[in-house]
LOLOGU-521012 format. One record per residue (C-alpha): x, y, z; residue in three letters; residue number from 1. Coordinates in steps of 0.25 Angstrom, whole numbers. Layout:
<rs>
X, Y, Z, ala, NUM
...
</rs>
This chain:
<rs>
395, 46, -610, met, 1
391, 34, -601, asn, 2
379, 30, -592, lys, 3
389, 39, -581, ser, 4
386, 51, -588, gly, 5
402, 55, -591, phe, 6
409, 51, -602, ser, 7
420, 42, -601, leu, 8
430, 53, -602, lys, 9
425, 61, -591, glu, 10
425, 48, -584, leu, 11
438, 45, -584, leu, 12
442, 59, -582, his, 13
433, 58, -568, ile, 14
440, 46, -565, asn, 15
453, 48, -567, ile, 16
453, 62, -560, arg, 17
445, 53, -548, gly, 18
456, 44, -549, ile, 19
468, 55, -549, ala, 20
462, 60, -538, leu, 21
462, 49, -530, ile, 22
478, 47, -534, phe, 23
480, 61, -527, lys, 24
471, 58, -516, leu, 25
478, 44, -512, gly, 26
493, 48, -517, lys, 27
495, 32, -514, lys, 28
484, 28, -522, val, 29
493, 22, -536, pro, 30
492, 11, -525, val, 31
482, 9, -532, leu, 32
490, 2, -543, leu, 33
497, -5, -535, ile, 34
484, -11, -530, val, 35
477, -15, -542, ser, 36
489, -20, -547, val, 37
492, -29, -537, thr, 38
476, -34, -536, cys, 39
477, -40, -550, ala, 40
489, -46, -547, ile, 41
484, -53, -536, gln, 42
473, -55, -543, thr, 43
479, -62, -554, tyr, 44
489, -69, -545, trp, 45
481, -81, -541, thr, 46
476, -83, -555, ile, 47
489, -83, -560, trp, 48
498, -91, -549, phe, 49
485, -101, -547, thr, 50
487, -103, -564, ala, 51
501, -106, -564, ile, 52
500, -117, -553, leu, 53
490, -124, -558, leu, 54
499, -126, -572, asp, 55
511, -131, -562, asp, 56
501, -141, -559, val, 57
496, -146, -569, thr, 58
508, -145, -576, thr, 59
515, -152, -565, gly, 60
525, -141, -561, ala, 61
539, -144, -553, ala, 62
533, -141, -540, gln, 63
545, -130, -540, glu, 64
537, -123, -549, val, 65
522, -126, -542, ile, 66
529, -121, -529, val, 67
535, -108, -535, arg, 68
521, -105, -541, asp, 69
515, -108, -530, leu, 70
523, -100, -522, ala, 71
523, -89, -529, leu, 72
505, -89, -528, phe, 73
506, -88, -514, ile, 74
516, -78, -513, gly, 75
513, -70, -524, gly, 76
500, -71, -519, gly, 77
501, -67, -502, cys, 78
510, -56, -510, leu, 79
498, -48, -517, phe, 80
488, -52, -506, gly, 81
495, -44, -497, val, 82
501, -34, -507, met, 83
486, -31, -511, lys, 84
481, -31, -495, ala, 85
491, -18, -495, ala, 86
488, -12, -506, val, 87
473, -13, -505, asp, 88
476, -8, -491, his, 89
481, 3, -495, tyr, 90
472, 6, -505, tyr, 91
461, 5, -497, phe, 92
469, 13, -486, phe, 93
469, 26, -496, leu, 94
454, 22, -501, gly, 95
449, 26, -488, ser, 96
451, 41, -488, gly, 97
453, 42, -501, ile, 98
439, 49, -502, trp, 99
442, 57, -486, asp, 100
454, 61, -496, ala, 101
444, 64, -508, ala, 102
434, 71, -499, asn, 103
447, 82, -495, ile, 104
446, 87, -509, his, 105
430, 89, -508, leu, 106
433, 98, -494, asn, 107
446, 102, -501, glu, 108
438, 108, -514, lys, 109
427, 114, -503, ile, 110
438, 122, -494, leu, 111
443, 129, -507, asn, 112
430, 131, -516, met, 113
424, 145, -517, asp, 114
418, 145, -506, tyr, 115
401, 147, -513, glu, 116
404, 135, -515, tyr, 117
402, 131, -501, leu, 118
389, 138, -502, glu, 119
384, 133, -512, ser, 120
374, 120, -510, glu, 121
377, 115, -525, asn, 122
393, 111, -519, val, 123
390, 107, -505, his, 124
378, 95, -511, asn, 125
392, 91, -519, lys, 126
400, 91, -507, arg, 127
391, 81, -499, arg, 128
387, 73, -513, asp, 129
403, 68, -513, leu, 130
402, 65, -499, asp, 131
389, 58, -501, glu, 132
394, 52, -514, met, 133
405, 45, -508, ser, 134
395, 36, -497, his, 135
390, 29, -509, thr, 136
391, 15, -513, asp, 137
406, 15, -515, gly, 138
410, 30, -513, gly, 139
409, 38, -525, gly, 140
417, 46, -530, gly, 141
433, 46, -529, ile, 142
428, 35, -516, asn, 143
424, 24, -528, met, 144
434, 29, -538, leu, 145
445, 24, -527, tyr, 146
439, 11, -524, trp, 147
436, 8, -539, asn, 148
449, 10, -545, leu, 149
459, 1, -538, met, 150
450, -10, -543, met, 151
448, -1, -557, leu, 152
464, -6, -558, val, 153
464, -18, -553, trp, 154
452, -23, -559, glu, 155
458, -17, -575, thr, 156
471, -25, -572, ile, 157
463, -38, -570, asp, 158
458, -34, -582, ile, 159
470, -32, -590, val, 160
477, -46, -585, ile, 161
464, -54, -587, ala, 162
463, -47, -602, val, 163
477, -54, -604, val, 164
472, -67, -599, tyr, 165
461, -64, -612, met, 166
471, -64, -620, val, 167
481, -75, -616, gln, 168
467, -85, -615, ile, 169
464, -81, -632, ile, 170
478, -83, -635, val, 171
479, -96, -630, lys, 172
468, -103, -635, ser, 173
473, -100, -647, gly, 174
469, -114, -653, asn, 175
464, -120, -643, ala, 176
451, -122, -653, phe, 177
444, -117, -666, gln, 178
441, -103, -663, gly, 179
448, -103, -647, ser, 180
452, -89, -650, arg, 181
440, -84, -652, phe, 182
433, -91, -641, tyr, 183
442, -87, -633, ser, 184
440, -72, -637, ser, 185
424, -73, -637, gly, 186
424, -81, -625, phe, 187
435, -67, -618, ile, 188
423, -60, -626, leu, 189
411, -65, -619, phe, 190
415, -64, -605, thr, 191
421, -49, -608, ile, 192
406, -47, -613, ile, 193
398, -54, -603, leu, 194
406, -49, -592, thr, 195
402, -35, -599, leu, 196
389, -37, -597, leu, 197
388, -41, -584, gly, 198
395, -28, -580, met, 199
385, -20, -590, arg, 200
376, -24, -580, gln, 201
385, -23, -567, val, 202
387, -9, -572, asn, 203
370, -4, -574, arg, 204
371, -10, -562, leu, 205
381, -1, -556, gln, 206
376, 11, -561, lys, 207
364, 9, -555, glu, 208
370, 9, -543, leu, 209
376, 19, -545, phe, 210
361, 26, -544, glu, 211
358, 22, -534, ile, 212
371, 26, -527, asn, 213
369, 41, -533, asn, 214
354, 39, -525, asp, 215
361, 34, -512, met, 216
368, 48, -512, ile, 217
355, 60, -508, pro, 218
352, 47, -497, cys, 219
365, 47, -489, phe, 220
364, 65, -492, arg, 221
349, 64, -484, glu, 222
352, 52, -473, ala, 223
367, 63, -473, gly, 224
358, 75, -469, asp, 225
348, 67, -460, tyr, 226
358, 58, -450, val, 227
371, 66, -453, ser, 228
367, 82, -453, asp, 229
353, 80, -445, tyr, 230
351, 69, -437, leu, 231
364, 68, -431, glu, 232
365, 83, -428, arg, 233
361, 86, -415, glu, 234
355, 98, -417, ser, 235
346, 92, -424, ser, 236
340, 83, -414, gly, 237
332, 94, -409, lys, 238
323, 96, -423, ser, 239
322, 83, -423, ile, 240
315, 85, -410, arg, 241
307, 95, -409, leu, 242
302, 94, -424, phe, 243
299, 81, -422, his, 244
308, 78, -434, gln, 245
311, 62, -431, gln, 246
299, 55, -440, pro, 247
302, 63, -453, leu, 248
318, 63, -451, ile, 249
316, 45, -447, trp, 250
306, 45, -462, glu, 251
314, 51, -471, his, 252
326, 44, -465, met, 253
318, 32, -467, lys, 254
316, 36, -483, glu, 255
330, 38, -484, leu, 256
336, 27, -481, phe, 257
324, 18, -484, gln, 258
330, 25, -498, lys, 259
344, 22, -497, met, 260
340, 7, -493, gly, 261
333, 7, -505, arg, 262
345, 12, -514, leu, 263
353, 3, -506, gln, 264
347, -10, -509, ala, 265
345, -6, -523, lys, 266
362, -3, -524, gly, 267
361, -18, -519, phe, 268
355, -24, -529, lys, 269
362, -16, -539, lys, 270
373, -23, -532, trp, 271
367, -36, -529, val, 272
365, -36, -547, gly, 273
380, -31, -549, ile, 274
387, -41, -540, asp, 275
377, -52, -550, ser, 276
379, -48, -562, ile, 277
395, -51, -558, thr, 278
396, -61, -553, val, 279
387, -67, -561, gly, 280
395, -64, -576, val, 281
406, -67, -567, lys, 282
401, -80, -566, asn, 283
396, -84, -579, ala, 284
411, -77, -588, val, 285
417, -87, -577, leu, 286
409, -98, -581, cys, 287
413, -95, -596, ile, 288
428, -93, -593, ile, 289
432, -107, -585, tyr, 290
422, -113, -598, phe, 291
431, -108, -608, tyr, 292
445, -109, -602, leu, 293
442, -122, -598, gly, 294
441, -125, -613, ile, 295
453, -118, -616, leu, 296
459, -129, -604, ala, 297
452, -141, -610, leu, 298
459, -136, -626, lys, 299
473, -136, -617, gly, 300
473, -120, -620, val, 301
474, -117, -608, leu, 302
480, -124, -593, thr, 303
473, -126, -580, val, 304
482, -113, -576, gly, 305
478, -106, -590, asp, 306
463, -109, -587, val, 307
464, -104, -572, phe, 308
472, -92, -577, leu, 309
462, -87, -588, tyr, 310
448, -89, -580, ala, 311
455, -82, -568, gly, 312
458, -72, -576, ser, 313
445, -70, -583, leu, 314
438, -71, -571, ala, 315
445, -56, -565, ile, 316
443, -51, -579, phe, 317
428, -54, -578, thr, 318
428, -51, -564, asn, 319
439, -38, -566, ser, 320
432, -34, -578, phe, 321
418, -32, -571, ser, 322
423, -26, -557, leu, 323
430, -16, -568, trp, 324
416, -12, -575, val, 325
410, -11, -564, ser, 326
421, -2, -558, met, 327
420, 8, -570, leu, 328
406, 8, -571, thr, 329
407, 14, -556, arg, 330
418, 24, -558, leu, 331
412, 29, -569, ala, 332
397, 30, -562, gly, 333
407, 34, -549, asn, 334
410, 46, -560, thr, 335
401, 54, -554, lys, 336
403, 53, -542, tyr, 337
418, 59, -545, leu, 338
414, 71, -554, lys, 339
407, 78, -544, glu, 340
418, 74, -536, tyr, 341
427, 81, -544, phe, 342
417, 92, -547, asp, 343
417, 97, -535, phe, 344
431, 98, -534, leu, 345
430, 106, -546, asp, 346
422, 116, -541, ile, 347
428, 129, -547, pro, 348
431, 140, -539, asn, 349
426, 153, -544, lys, 350
432, 162, -533, lys, 351
444, 172, -541, tyr, 352
452, 172, -529, glu, 353
462, 184, -534, gly, 354
477, 185, -531, val, 355
479, 198, -529, leu, 356
487, 199, -512, pro, 357
477, 207, -499, val, 358
484, 218, -495, glu, 359
492, 218, -486, lys, 360
490, 230, -475, arg, 361
495, 234, -465, asp, 362
484, 242, -458, asp, 363
476, 232, -461, asp, 364
469, 243, -469, arg, 365
458, 233, -478, tyr, 366
445, 242, -486, glu, 367
433, 229, -491, leu, 368
423, 237, -501, glu, 369
411, 231, -506, phe, 370
408, 236, -518, arg, 371
392, 233, -524, asn, 372
395, 220, -520, val, 373
382, 211, -524, ser, 374
381, 197, -521, phe, 375
372, 185, -522, arg, 376
377, 169, -519, tyr, 377
379, 160, -531, pro, 378
366, 155, -535, gly, 379
358, 166, -530, ser, 380
350, 178, -535, lys, 381
348, 186, -525, glu, 382
358, 193, -520, tyr, 383
365, 193, -507, val, 384
370, 207, -507, leu, 385
368, 217, -520, lys, 386
376, 229, -523, asp, 387
383, 229, -509, phe, 388
395, 239, -504, ser, 389
404, 242, -493, ile, 390
417, 249, -489, his, 391
426, 244, -475, phe, 392
438, 242, -470, gln, 393
447, 230, -463, ile, 394
445, 234, -448, gly, 395
431, 240, -447, glu, 396
419, 236, -440, arg, 397
409, 233, -448, leu, 398
396, 226, -447, ala, 399
387, 220, -456, val, 400
371, 219, -452, val, 401
362, 213, -459, gly, 402
350, 203, -459, lys, 403
353, 189, -462, asn, 404
354, 186, -476, gly, 405
359, 201, -480, ser, 406
371, 198, -483, gly, 407
379, 201, -473, lys, 408
387, 185, -473, thr, 409
387, 186, -488, thr, 410
395, 200, -486, phe, 411
406, 193, -479, ile, 412
408, 182, -488, lys, 413
410, 192, -502, leu, 414
420, 201, -492, leu, 415
427, 186, -489, cys, 416
425, 181, -503, arg, 417
418, 169, -501, leu, 418
411, 174, -510, tyr, 419
413, 184, -524, asp, 420
401, 195, -525, pro, 421
391, 193, -536, thr, 422
394, 208, -540, glu, 423
403, 221, -533, gly, 424
418, 218, -530, glu, 425
422, 217, -514, ile, 426
435, 228, -513, leu, 427
447, 227, -503, leu, 428
455, 238, -502, asn, 429
450, 241, -514, gly, 430
452, 226, -523, ile, 431
442, 218, -527, asp, 432
445, 205, -515, ile, 433
442, 196, -528, arg, 434
455, 198, -534, lys, 435
465, 197, -520, tyr, 436
468, 182, -517, asp, 437
457, 175, -512, tyr, 438
465, 168, -498, gln, 439
471, 183, -496, glu, 440
460, 189, -496, tyr, 441
453, 178, -486, leu, 442
465, 179, -476, ser, 443
460, 193, -473, leu, 444
447, 189, -465, phe, 445
441, 183, -453, ser, 446
426, 179, -455, val, 447
418, 172, -445, val, 448
405, 167, -451, phe, 449
392, 168, -444, gln, 450
392, 152, -445, asp, 451
407, 151, -440, phe, 452
409, 135, -435, lys, 453
418, 130, -425, leu, 454
423, 116, -432, thr, 455
426, 102, -424, ala, 456
441, 105, -421, leu, 457
447, 111, -409, pro, 458
448, 125, -405, leu, 459
460, 131, -408, gly, 460
457, 125, -424, gln, 461
443, 133, -424, asn, 462
449, 144, -416, val, 463
465, 146, -428, ala, 464
454, 139, -437, ala, 465
465, 130, -442, ser, 466
472, 114, -438, met, 467
484, 124, -432, gly, 468
483, 133, -422, tyr, 469
493, 138, -408, asp, 470
483, 134, -396, ala, 471
489, 145, -390, asp, 472
484, 155, -398, lys, 473
470, 150, -401, val, 474
469, 150, -385, lys, 475
474, 166, -383, asn, 476
461, 167, -394, his, 477
451, 161, -387, cys, 478
454, 168, -375, ser, 479
455, 178, -379, ala, 480
443, 180, -386, trp, 481
436, 172, -373, val, 482
439, 184, -366, leu, 483
436, 196, -378, glu, 484
424, 190, -380, asn, 485
421, 189, -365, phe, 486
425, 203, -362, cys, 487
415, 208, -375, arg, 488
405, 201, -367, asn, 489
407, 207, -352, leu, 490
408, 221, -357, lys, 491
395, 218, -367, leu, 492
388, 214, -353, val, 493
393, 224, -346, trp, 494
391, 236, -356, gly, 495
375, 230, -356, cys, 496
374, 230, -340, arg, 497
367, 240, -338, arg, 498
358, 234, -352, arg, 499
357, 221, -344, phe, 500
354, 228, -329, ile, 501
343, 239, -336, arg, 502
336, 226, -344, ile, 503
336, 217, -330, leu, 504
328, 230, -323, met, 505
318, 232, -333, glu, 506
314, 217, -331, ala, 507
314, 216, -316, glu, 508
307, 231, -318, leu, 509
295, 223, -327, thr, 510
296, 210, -319, tyr, 511
290, 221, -307, leu, 512
281, 227, -315, val, 513
275, 214, -320, val, 514
276, 210, -305, arg, 515
270, 221, -300, arg, 516
257, 222, -311, arg, 517
256, 207, -308, arg, 518
255, 209, -294, leu, 519
244, 219, -298, arg, 520
</rs>
């Protein structure tokens, strides 16, 4: 196990799954490899041709050769610059929507998970945490993996090329002086050890920075609850003013933002420490590189171009290796966020959905029966319904009356199989409803719960409960509904007219009696 809390096998499994998801969400993300190769070639292109031109000039090459190499240098640099700009733009374009695509995956899961999870506070907290994690530094989870993936491949290619040049230095040093190969190997080893020691400190600071980001998540949540969910809600304005909540809210928000400020300042110090160590190690290594390569050049082992080439390559190695280790550390810390994302997607549906088709009857004679049904909500020991039995047929009018919390809504939820009974069974035409095809069984019901809500969509989509609808049908249904309700209300008023008149007469009589008493 490593300090991130995951074994190497778990780290690889979770991150490979994340990469597979990225390639699924953005089908054209394989452009990542083109971007990485292009970036690596562009990095070395300048070094390669500068070294060649230096050798051309110092060895007195023909003018035609110098012009040719200069043309290749400028032309190739421009070509790779344009290619990199194009693929970078495309890669960033894909990345701008990567979290939205990942978010759609989460929402799709919510649409298809068992209903009992939607009433679970734990599941709601997990979903909210995934949203808030995307606001941490660099964006946790899929976001961070995506934006580091290209750089990781790019830096890996740079490191591989630099290692090839390191081997060349050892080979070329040959017998330049006594023990030259030994000294070359020691120089390269010392460079790597110095880089590793610097990166060890950087990794420690990176881990501390991740802990700070974790502490920021509850702050983001609390700030969102006060600002977005409460202060910006129009209905809260009355409560704030009537109950003089301004001082309480202001003090709490001030404490919250001060805490966030302290965490951000602490995080900034960690970033300064990371940059200081990185720059310090890089400069120290560069001094050592130029000193040793200068010795080899004085011994006649390397040309001026070789010195420039190897110095540049080793400088790239130092920079790339430090970035590479830093990114691996960051991705190791990010694995926790990735796991939370996949844990949410992997929440299993427990409900057995059945396979039997629902009997199609022309006479609509369906019989429903609750037989000794008892039910308690998940995590609760208290029964909402206990040994409940009822039998009724489709087409009958049935009024279920009871106090709040007596189980009326739960009765409907069980009937619609949003939950399954804890004990007993519910039968449709004598067959347990759990044996029916789930979606086909649900299609038998049209339920309007007391907590219905009109969505912020056109009226037609609200009425049809669909994105596509027939405008004429919607208008006809709305007109018929308005007319029906108007007639019903008119009939109600007309039927109660005698009672209204009697009430008015009694009120008038009472008023006269009171007036007489006052006059007396």
